[in-house]
C-alpha positions as CSV (number, residue, x, y, z in Angstrom):
1,X,-0.3,-5.4,71.7
2,X,-3.4,-4.6,70.0
3,X,-3.5,-5.2,66.4
4,X,-3.7,-1.4,65.2
5,X,-7.4,-0.7,63.7
6,X,-8.0,-0.8,60.0
7,X,-9.9,2.6,58.9
8,X,-13.2,1.6,56.9
9,X,-13.4,1.6,53.3
10,X,-9.8,1.1,52.8
11,X,-8.8,-2.3,52.0
12,X,-6.4,-4.6,50.3
13,X,-6.7,-6.0,47.0
14,X,-6.3,-9.2,46.0
15,X,-4.2,-10.3,42.9
16,X,-6.9,-11.2,40.9
17,X,-8.2,-7.7,41.1
18,X,-5.2,-6.3,41.1
19,X,-4.6,-7.7,37.7
20,X,-7.5,-7.1,36.5
21,X,-7.7,-3.4,37.1
22,X,-4.7,-2.8,35.8
23,X,-5.9,-4.4,32.5
24,X,-8.6,-2.0,32.7
25,X,-6.8,1.1,33.4
26,X,-4.7,0.0,30.0
27,X,-7.5,-0.5,27.9
28,X,-8.8,3.0,29.1
29,X,-5.7,4.5,28.7
30,X,-5.0,2.7,25.0
31,X,-8.7,3.6,23.6
32,X,-8.9,7.6,24.9
33,X,-5.0,7.8,22.9
34,X,-6.7,6.4,20.4
35,X,-9.2,9.2,20.8
36,X,-6.3,12.1,20.7
37,X,-6.5,12.2,25.0
38,X,-3.8,12.9,26.5
39,X,-2.5,11.8,29.7
40,X,-2.9,14.6,32.7
41,X,-1.6,13.3,36.0
42,X,-2.6,15.7,39.3
43,X,-1.6,16.0,42.8
44,X,-3.4,13.6,44.6
45,X,-3.5,16.8,47.9
46,X,-3.9,20.1,46.9
47,X,-5.0,23.4,48.3
48,X,-8.7,22.9,49.9
49,X,-10.0,25.8,48.3
50,X,-9.5,24.3,45.6
51,X,-11.5,21.8,45.9
52,X,-14.7,24.2,48.1
53,X,-14.4,26.3,45.2
54,X,-16.4,23.9,42.4
55,X,-18.9,22.3,44.6
56,X,-20.0,25.5,46.1
57,X,-19.2,23.8,49.9
58,X,-20.9,20.7,49.1
59,X,-18.2,18.3,49.8
60,X,-16.7,19.7,52.7
61,X,-18.3,16.7,54.7
62,X,-16.7,14.1,52.5
63,X,-13.1,15.5,52.2
64,X,-9.7,14.2,54.1
65,X,-8.9,18.0,54.8
66,X,-6.4,18.8,57.3
67,X,-3.6,21.6,58.3
68,X,0.1,20.6,56.5
69,X,3.2,21.5,58.7
70,X,3.7,25.0,57.6
71,X,-0.1,25.9,58.4
72,X,-1.4,25.3,55.0
73,X,-5.2,23.7,54.2
74,X,-4.7,21.0,52.2
75,X,-7.2,18.1,51.3
76,X,-7.1,14.8,49.4
77,X,-8.6,15.3,46.2
78,X,-12.2,14.4,46.1
79,X,-12.2,14.5,42.9
80,X,-10.0,15.2,39.7
81,X,-11.9,17.4,37.2
82,X,-11.1,20.9,39.2
83,X,-7.4,19.8,39.2
84,X,-7.3,19.1,35.7
85,X,-8.9,22.8,34.4
86,X,-6.5,24.3,37.0
87,X,-4.2,23.1,34.9
88,X,-5.5,24.0,31.6
89,X,-6.2,27.6,33.6
90,X,-2.3,27.9,33.8
91,X,-1.0,27.0,30.6
92,X,0.2,29.4,28.2
93,X,-1.9,28.2,24.9
94,X,-5.2,27.9,27.1
95,X,-6.8,29.3,24.4
96,X,-6.5,26.2,22.5
97,X,-8.6,23.3,23.4
98,X,-7.3,20.3,25.3
99,X,-8.2,17.0,25.7
100,X,-7.2,15.2,28.7
101,X,-7.2,11.6,29.9
102,X,-7.0,10.8,33.1
103,X,-6.5,7.7,36.2
104,X,-6.6,7.8,40.3
105,X,-7.5,7.3,43.7
106,X,-10.1,9.7,44.9
107,X,-10.9,10.0,48.5
108,X,-14.4,10.8,50.3
109,X,-15.7,10.2,53.4
110,X,-19.0,9.8,54.6
111,X,-20.3,8.4,58.3
112,X,-23.0,5.8,57.9
113,X,-23.2,5.3,53.9
114,X,-21.5,2.8,52.3
115,X,-19.5,5.2,50.6
116,X,-15.6,3.8,50.4
117,X,-13.2,6.5,52.0
118,X,-11.3,5.6,48.8
119,X,-11.9,4.8,45.1
120,X,-10.3,4.9,41.0
121,X,-11.3,7.0,39.1
122,X,-10.4,7.3,35.2
123,X,-12.1,9.9,33.1
124,X,-11.9,12.6,30.2
125,X,-12.3,16.1,30.1
126,X,-12.6,17.9,27.2
127,X,-11.4,22.1,27.4
128,X,-12.2,24.3,25.5
129,X,-13.9,23.2,22.3
130,X,-17.3,25.1,20.8
131,X,-19.9,23.1,21.4
132,X,-22.5,20.3,20.1
133,X,-19.2,18.3,18.1
134,X,-17.0,18.1,21.4
135,X,-20.8,16.8,23.4
136,X,-21.4,14.3,20.9
137,X,-17.1,13.2,20.8
138,X,-16.9,12.8,24.7
139,X,-20.6,11.0,24.9
140,X,-20.0,8.6,22.3
141,X,-16.5,7.6,23.4
142,X,-18.1,7.2,27.6
143,X,-20.7,4.7,26.0
144,X,-18.6,3.5,23.6
145,X,-15.6,2.0,25.9
146,X,-18.2,0.3,28.1
147,X,-18.7,-1.8,24.9
148,X,-14.9,-2.5,24.9
149,X,-14.6,-3.0,28.3
150,X,-17.8,-6.0,28.0
151,X,-20.6,-4.6,29.0
152,X,-23.6,-5.9,27.5
153,X,-26.4,-4.1,28.9
154,X,-26.0,-0.6,30.6
155,X,-28.3,2.4,30.7
156,X,-27.2,6.5,29.6
157,X,-29.7,8.7,31.0
158,X,-29.4,12.6,30.1
159,X,-30.8,16.1,30.7
160,X,-30.1,19.5,30.0
161,X,-29.9,22.1,32.9
162,X,-30.7,24.7,30.7
163,X,-33.9,23.9,30.1
164,X,-34.7,24.0,33.6
165,X,-32.8,27.6,34.1
166,X,-34.8,29.2,31.7
167,X,-37.3,28.4,32.8
168,X,-36.0,29.9,36.8
169,X,-34.3,33.1,34.7
170,X,-37.8,33.6,32.8
171,X,-39.8,34.2,36.1
172,X,-36.7,36.5,37.7
173,X,-35.8,34.8,40.5
174,X,-32.6,35.8,42.2
175,X,-29.7,33.6,42.3
176,X,-30.4,32.4,45.7
177,X,-34.0,30.9,44.7
178,X,-32.3,29.6,41.7
179,X,-29.5,28.0,43.7
180,X,-31.9,26.1,45.4
181,X,-34.5,25.3,43.4
182,X,-32.0,23.4,41.2
183,X,-30.4,21.9,44.5
184,X,-33.8,20.8,44.9
185,X,-35.0,19.1,42.2
186,X,-34.8,15.5,43.4
187,X,-36.7,16.3,46.4
188,X,-39.3,18.1,43.7
189,X,-39.5,15.4,41.8
190,X,-39.9,13.0,44.5
191,X,-42.4,14.6,46.8
192,X,-43.9,16.8,44.9
193,X,-46.6,17.5,47.6
194,X,-43.6,19.3,49.6
195,X,-43.6,21.6,46.3
196,X,-45.6,24.5,48.8
197,X,-43.4,24.4,51.7
198,X,-40.8,25.1,49.7
199,X,-41.6,27.7,47.8
200,X,-43.2,29.4,51.4
201,X,-39.3,28.7,52.8
202,X,-37.9,30.4,49.9
203,X,-40.2,33.4,49.5
204,X,-39.1,34.7,53.5
205,X,-35.3,34.3,52.3
206,X,-33.9,37.3,52.5
207,X,-32.3,37.8,49.2
208,X,-28.1,38.5,49.1
209,X,-25.6,39.5,46.2
210,X,-27.3,42.6,44.2
211,X,-28.3,45.5,46.1
212,X,-25.3,47.6,45.3
213,X,-25.8,46.8,41.5
214,X,-29.5,48.2,42.3
215,X,-28.9,50.4,45.1
216,X,-29.8,53.8,43.0
217,X,-33.3,52.2,42.3
218,X,-33.8,50.3,46.0
219,X,-32.8,53.8,47.2
220,X,-36.2,55.7,45.3
221,X,-38.5,53.2,46.6
222,X,-36.9,52.2,50.4
223,X,-39.9,55.3,52.0
224,X,-42.7,54.7,49.6
225,X,-46.2,52.6,49.2
226,X,-46.8,49.9,47.1
227,X,-48.8,52.3,44.5
228,X,-46.3,55.2,44.8
229,X,-43.2,52.5,44.1
230,X,-45.4,51.1,41.1
231,X,-45.6,54.9,39.9
232,X,-41.7,55.3,39.7
233,X,-40.6,52.5,37.9
234,X,-43.5,52.5,36.1
235,X,-42.8,56.2,35.1
236,X,-38.9,54.8,34.9
237,X,-39.7,51.6,32.5
238,X,-41.3,54.2,30.1
239,X,-38.6,56.3,29.8
240,X,-36.2,53.2,29.5
241,X,-38.8,51.4,26.5
242,X,-39.2,54.9,24.9
243,X,-42.5,55.2,25.7
244,X,-45.6,55.8,28.6
245,X,-47.5,53.7,27.2
246,X,-48.4,50.9,29.5
247,X,-48.2,47.5,26.9
248,X,-46.1,44.9,27.1
249,X,-41.9,44.8,26.8
250,X,-40.6,41.4,25.8
251,X,-42.9,38.9,25.8
252,X,-44.0,39.9,29.7
253,X,-46.5,43.0,30.4
254,X,-45.4,46.4,31.9
255,X,-47.5,45.8,34.8
256,X,-45.8,42.5,35.7
257,X,-42.0,43.7,35.3
258,X,-42.9,46.7,37.5
259,X,-43.8,43.7,40.1
260,X,-40.9,41.3,39.8
261,X,-38.8,44.7,39.9
262,X,-40.1,45.9,42.9
263,X,-39.7,42.3,44.3
264,X,-36.7,42.1,43.3
265,X,-35.2,46.0,44.1
266,X,-36.8,45.1,48.1
267,X,-35.0,41.9,48.5
268,X,-37.9,39.2,48.4
269,X,-38.8,36.5,46.1
270,X,-43.0,37.1,45.5
271,X,-44.9,33.5,46.5
272,X,-46.8,34.3,43.6
273,X,-44.0,34.0,41.7
274,X,-42.1,31.1,43.1
275,X,-45.1,28.8,42.9
276,X,-45.5,29.8,39.1
277,X,-42.0,28.9,38.6
278,X,-42.3,25.7,40.7
279,X,-45.3,24.8,38.8
280,X,-43.5,24.6,35.1
281,X,-40.4,23.4,36.9
282,X,-42.6,20.7,38.1
283,X,-44.1,19.7,34.8
284,X,-40.6,19.0,33.1
285,X,-38.9,17.4,35.5
286,X,-41.5,14.5,36.0
287,X,-40.8,14.0,31.9
288,X,-38.7,10.4,32.0
289,X,-38.4,8.4,28.9
290,X,-37.7,7.6,25.9
291,X,-35.7,10.5,24.0
292,X,-38.3,11.3,21.2
293,X,-41.2,11.1,23.5
294,X,-39.6,13.1,26.0
295,X,-38.4,15.7,24.4
296,X,-42.1,15.3,22.3
297,X,-43.3,16.5,25.8
298,X,-40.9,18.7,27.1
299,X,-41.8,21.0,23.7
300,X,-45.1,20.8,24.0
301,X,-44.4,22.0,27.7
302,X,-42.3,24.8,26.6
303,X,-45.1,25.9,23.7
304,X,-47.5,26.1,26.6
305,X,-45.3,29.0,27.9
306,X,-44.7,30.2,24.9
307,X,-40.9,29.9,25.0
308,X,-39.1,29.9,22.3
309,X,-37.9,26.0,21.4
310,X,-33.5,26.8,20.6
311,X,-32.7,25.2,23.6
312,X,-35.4,22.0,23.0
313,X,-34.0,21.6,19.1
314,X,-30.2,21.7,20.4
315,X,-30.8,19.2,23.3
316,X,-32.6,17.0,20.9
317,X,-30.0,17.4,18.0
318,X,-27.1,16.3,21.1
319,X,-29.6,12.5,21.4
320,X,-29.6,12.1,17.6
321,X,-26.3,12.7,17.5
322,X,-25.3,10.6,20.3
323,X,-28.0,8.4,19.4
324,X,-25.6,7.5,15.9
325,X,-22.9,7.2,18.1
326,X,-23.5,4.6,21.2
327,X,-23.1,1.2,20.8
328,X,-26.2,-1.7,20.5
329,X,-26.0,-2.3,24.3
330,X,-26.3,0.9,25.5
331,X,-29.8,2.4,26.2
332,X,-30.6,5.9,25.9
333,X,-33.3,7.3,28.7
334,X,-34.5,11.4,28.8
335,X,-35.1,12.4,32.6
336,X,-35.8,15.8,32.8
337,X,-35.3,15.1,36.4
338,X,-31.8,13.9,36.4
339,X,-29.6,15.7,38.9
340,X,-25.6,15.9,39.7
341,X,-23.8,16.7,43.0
342,X,-22.9,20.1,42.2
343,X,-24.2,22.7,41.3
344,X,-21.4,24.0,38.9
345,X,-23.0,22.2,35.7
346,X,-24.6,24.1,33.0
347,X,-26.1,21.9,30.4
348,X,-26.2,18.6,29.9
349,X,-25.3,16.3,32.3
350,X,-26.1,12.0,31.6
351,X,-25.4,8.7,34.4
352,X,-24.6,5.3,32.4
353,X,-26.0,3.1,35.3
354,X,-25.1,-0.8,34.3
355,X,-28.4,-3.0,34.0
356,X,-27.7,-6.4,35.4
357,X,-25.9,-4.9,38.8
358,X,-28.4,-1.4,38.4
359,X,-25.0,0.0,39.9
360,X,-24.4,3.7,38.8
361,X,-20.8,3.8,37.1
362,X,-20.1,6.9,35.6
363,X,-21.6,10.1,34.4
364,X,-20.7,13.9,34.1
365,X,-21.8,16.7,32.1
366,X,-21.0,20.6,30.9
367,X,-19.4,22.8,32.8
368,X,-19.0,25.9,31.4
369,X,-18.7,28.0,34.6
370,X,-16.2,26.4,36.6
371,X,-13.1,29.0,35.2
372,X,-14.5,31.7,36.3
373,X,-15.2,29.9,40.0
374,X,-11.1,29.4,40.0
375,X,-9.9,32.6,38.8
376,X,-10.5,33.0,35.2
377,X,-12.1,36.1,33.9
378,X,-14.6,34.3,31.2
379,X,-15.8,31.4,30.9
380,X,-14.2,28.2,29.3
381,X,-16.4,25.8,27.4
382,X,-16.0,22.5,29.0
383,X,-17.5,19.1,29.5
384,X,-16.0,15.5,30.8
385,X,-16.9,12.6,32.1
386,X,-15.7,10.1,35.0
387,X,-16.4,5.9,36.0
388,X,-15.8,4.6,39.1
389,X,-13.2,2.0,38.2
390,X,-14.2,0.3,41.1
391,X,-17.4,-0.3,40.9
392,X,-16.8,-2.1,37.2
393,X,-13.3,-4.2,38.3
394,X,-16.7,-5.4,41.4
395,X,-19.0,-6.1,38.3
396,X,-16.6,-8.0,36.1
397,X,-14.9,-10.1,38.8
398,X,-18.1,-11.1,39.8
399,X,-19.3,-11.9,35.9
400,X,-16.2,-14.6,36.0
């Protein structure tokens, strides 16, 4: 009888690797416990919808999913953060902040790529905090643990999605266009010559999702010409603003507001508006380098657009606070073109790379919107990080 074919990406570990793995797990647990992060263990298998809600379906092709004997659609967990947040929301004391640490296997499949079917994650989540202090704490812990684990040279790349989101929101683009732009930041960064084609494609995409909210205004201009629609909406805005003078409404001109409102009500994002947005976004995402220089360039970009600088200053405060926490072996780099796999991130994001091997070993960020995706009535401040323990182990064993 022929031997059973082994599943790719699922291998046994030798004594040396297993002993070293257990050492790192104990080291991480003790390190995080000293910072008052309590252990949590979540099921290896859970409802498939739980994971799909977090990733907006992006994880679906990588998930090991099947129906259990009673017909429920279940999946081996592809990550752990979602289950930790779900646990938090189901607790009676979920109005208080909680700090969790976890460790365990996760399962992702990717045909034709060097991604293992199973690997071990270690990580932490800070849920329910109130802002700057927990970001500095968690990022500091993530970088400091690597120093404790014997890594002498690694890089932490950081960005703040709040800046990109502000730019897109300032142009009044639809949720659909905003999502597509954020999802394609890496492509726009690496291939800026594709921006025109990308803009044209977005401009032909029908917007969905806001029709009920704007139904009355939309019906009011449905059969009107462009000039007639402008006249109706100009009068409406003048009435709302308490003046019929066509001056400015906030930072935008009266005419600009009318143009964007017409596009929205007619379920389109204008090509010109998308192009202008991509030009500013493109200027931001190409900024990459030493923190003070990169932040200075971002500040200059915002000033050139007459944007308020509070988001820049908040990000700078985070970086300055983090710089005081990280070990000497950790290099901080600001890269506004940094993107994460999942669209639920809302603020600061980061990745950590080991520099002797140039391997990405971890990352994380802020995800205040995850709670509402899981059914909560309001957003919950939250951020976390996770390391790929198997990559850490591989680097450490090779260095022995």
